[in-house]
N, C-alpha and C positions, 0 to 999 in steps of 0.2 A: 059130633059124638054125643051120646046121651049120658045122663047121670049114671045109668047102669053100666055103660062101657067104662066110665071113669072109675067106678067102684070096683069093677072087675079087674081093671089094670092095676089099681092100688093094691088089691089082694094078691095079684100075680107078682107085682114088684116086691111086696113085703115077704112073700114066701120064697122068692128065688134070688134076691140080690146078694145075699151072703154067699151062696154057692157060686154064683157067677164071679164075684170078686175073688173068692178063694181060688177058683180055677185060674183066673187071670194072674193072680199073685204067684201061683206055682209056675205059671208059664213065663212070666217076665221078671220075677224076683223083686219088684218094686211095688210096695203097697199103694202109694199115691198114684202111680201110673195105672195100676189095676183098677183102682176106684174111678179114675178119669175115664178109662176105656169102658168100664161097666156103665157108667152114667151116660156116655155117648150112645152105647148100644141100646140101653133102655129108652133113651130119648127117641131114637129111631123106631123102636118098637111102638112107642106111644103114638108116633105120627101115623103108623099103619095098623093100629091096634084092632080095628074092626076085622081086618083080614087075618092078622096074626093070631087073634084070639080063637079062630076056627081051626088052627093047626093042631095036630095031635100033640105036639110038644113045643109050645111057644118058647120055653126056656132054651131049647136046642137052637132055635133061630137066633135068640139073643147071644148065646155063646158063639155061634158061627160069625155073627156080625162083629162081636168083640174081638174074636181071633183075627179076622180080616183087618180090623183097625190096628191091632198090634203088629201084624205082618207089614202093613203099610208104614208104620212108624219105623220098623226095623229096616225096611227097604230105603226109606228116606235117610235114616242114619248112615246106612251103608253107602248111599250115593254121596252124602256129605263127606264121609271119611275117604272115599275114593277120590273125590275132588280135592280134598286137602292134601292127600298123598301126591296127587299129580301136580297141583299148583303150588304146594308148599304153604306154610302158614301165611296169613295176611301180614303185610309189612307193618312194622311198628311205626306209629307216627313219630316224626322227628321231635325231639325235645326242644325246649326253648334255647335260643342261641345264648352264648355267653354274655352278649350285650344286653339282651332282655333280662337275664338273671341279674346283672349288675344294676340295671335301672330299677327293677322291682325291689331289690335289696336296698338301694339308696332311698327309694320312696318310703320304705318301711322305717327308715331311720329318722324321717322327718316327724316333727310333732303332728298330731292328728289334724289340727286346724290347717296347717300348711299343706299337708297331704290332701285334704279335702278340696281346697281351692285349686291346687294343681290338677287334680283329677277332673274337677268340674270345668276348668278353663281349657286344658289341653286335650283331655280325652273326650269330653262331651261338647267341646267347642262353645261353651257358654261365655257370654260377655261378662265384664266386671259388674255391670248393673244387674244382670240376671242372677249372678252369684250372690250379690248383696241382697237382693229381694228374696231369693230362695233360702238363704241361710239366716236372714235377719241381722246381718252384720253390715255396718256402714261401708260404702264403696271404698273409702280411704283405707279401712282396715283390710279389705280384700286385696287391695293393691300392695299394701305393706306385707301381707302374708305371702303373696306371690313373689315379691321381690326377695324376701328372706328365703323362701323355698328355692328360688333360682340360685341364689348365692350358695346355699347349703348343698344343693345338687351339684353345682360346679365343683365344689371342694370334694364331694364324695366320688364324683365320676371323673375327676381330673386325670387320673392315671389311665383311663380307658379311652381308646379311640373307637367311638361308637359309629355303627352304620345307621345312618338316619332312617333307612327304610325299615329297620327292625325296632326302632325306639318309639315307644308310645307317646313321647312328649312332643 
C-alpha cells in the first residue's frame, strides 16, 4: 500500500467513523460494543483498502461488515444461551471440607513464625536445614518452632477427627 492509499484511508476513517459507530450503537445499544465492532470493520477495510477505495460507497461496505460482525455476536450469544438452557448452569465447585477449614483456622491462630515453619516443612516439604538457611534462623530454633506449632495444633484440632487425605499437614 502506498502513502497515498494510507492518507486516503485516514481521511475516509476520519470522515465516517462517527456515523458507523452511531449506527452500530443504535443497533446494539452498547457504546463499547459499537466501538469494537466499528474498529474491527475498519480494520478489515484497511486490509482490502485498494479494492474498497474504488467502491461507490466504501462506508456502506464497512457498515455491512460491522452489521455481520454484530449478527455473528448475537448468534454466538444465542447458542450459548441455548446450551445453558439445555445443559443447565455449570456446577459450582465444591467448597473446602470442614476438616480443611478447621486446619486453616488453626494455622491462622499460630504465631507467624510457627505458621511459617509449618508451611515450609509440611506443605513445601523442606528440611529443617533448608528452612534454617532460607529464613536465616538457627536449625534448633526451627525445630523448637515446629515442636511448639505441633503442640498448639494438637490442642486446636483435638476435637476434630480429620481425614488425612484432606489435611494439608
